[in-house]
C-alpha positions as CSV (number, residue, x, y, z in Angstrom):
1,M,60.4,-7.7,68.7
2,T,60.0,-5.3,65.8
3,T,61.7,-2.0,65.8
4,G,60.4,1.2,64.0
5,P,58.2,4.1,64.6
6,A,55.0,2.0,65.1
7,S,56.5,-0.1,67.9
8,T,58.0,2.9,69.6
9,E,54.7,4.7,69.5
10,D,52.9,1.7,70.9
11,Q,55.4,1.3,73.7
12,L,55.2,5.0,74.6
13,R,51.4,4.8,74.5
14,E,51.4,1.8,76.9
15,V,53.8,3.5,79.3
16,L,51.8,6.7,79.4
17,D,48.5,4.8,79.8
18,K,49.9,2.9,82.8
19,L,51.2,6.2,84.3
20,A,47.9,7.9,83.7
21,N,45.9,5.0,85.3
22,G,48.1,5.2,88.4
23,V,47.2,8.9,89.1
24,Q,44.5,9.3,91.7
25,P,43.0,12.8,91.9
26,A,42.4,14.3,95.3
27,P,38.7,14.3,96.3
28,D,38.6,18.0,97.0
29,A,40.9,19.1,94.1
30,Y,38.2,20.8,92.1
31,R,36.9,22.7,95.1
32,R,40.4,23.8,96.1
33,V,41.3,25.0,92.5
34,Q,38.0,26.8,92.2
35,G,38.6,28.6,95.5
36,E,42.0,29.6,94.4
37,W,40.6,30.9,91.1
38,R,38.0,32.9,92.9
39,R,40.6,34.4,95.2
40,R,42.7,35.5,92.3
41,E,39.7,37.0,90.6
42,R,38.8,39.0,93.7
43,R,42.4,40.2,93.9
44,R,42.3,41.3,90.2
45,R,39.1,43.2,90.8
46,L,40.4,44.8,93.9
47,I,43.6,45.9,92.2
48,L,41.5,47.3,89.3
49,V,39.3,49.3,91.7
50,I,42.4,50.7,93.5
51,L,43.9,51.7,90.2
52,V,40.7,53.5,89.0
53,V,40.4,55.3,92.3
54,L,44.1,56.3,92.2
55,V,43.8,57.6,88.6
56,L,40.7,59.7,89.5
57,A,42.4,61.1,92.6
58,I,45.5,62.1,90.7
59,A,43.4,63.7,88.0
60,D,41.4,65.7,90.6
61,I,44.6,66.8,92.3
62,V,46.2,67.9,89.0
63,G,43.0,69.7,88.1
64,L,42.8,71.5,91.4
65,W,46.5,72.4,91.2
66,A,46.1,73.8,87.7
67,L,43.1,75.9,88.8
68,N,44.9,77.3,91.8
69,Q,47.8,78.4,89.6
70,Y,45.7,81.3,88.2
71,Q,44.7,82.9,91.5
72,D,47.2,85.8,91.1
73,R,46.2,86.8,87.6
74,P,43.3,89.3,87.1
75,H,40.0,87.9,86.3
76,V,38.3,88.5,83.0
77,A,35.0,89.4,84.4
78,P,34.8,92.9,86.0
79,R,34.4,93.0,89.7
80,E,32.4,96.3,89.7
81,P,28.9,96.4,88.3
82,V,28.7,98.1,84.9
83,P,25.8,100.6,84.6
84,A,23.3,99.6,82.1
85,R,22.9,101.9,79.0
86,S,19.5,102.7,77.7
87,H,18.7,101.3,74.3
88,V,18.6,103.9,71.5
89,P,17.3,102.7,68.2
90,P,19.7,103.3,65.3
91,A,18.9,106.1,63.0
92,N,16.9,105.1,59.9
93,D,19.4,105.6,57.1
94,L,17.5,103.5,54.6
95,P,15.7,105.3,51.9
96,D,11.9,105.0,51.8
97,L,10.8,102.3,49.4
98,P,7.6,102.5,47.6
99,V,4.8,100.3,48.9
100,R,3.0,98.2,46.2
């Protein structure tokens, strides 16, 4: 029996090959794993939708709160109608220019 890296590698390869050949996959393993993956994907999407709705609701609440904070202050726009003034053209202060 030879010792060295080559023989150790060969022995390890043989043992792992025997171990791998002894593994028998379950007949429904792929279907089961695929179902679990789909369930996790649905959960991720549901959590994302809930987070988006929550962020939008918080933004709406903060916006409405901010708008309601200014109720007690006077408004910029006048509440009473302002009478319209008639338009009076400005006086002609320009000197008459010769026409060519």
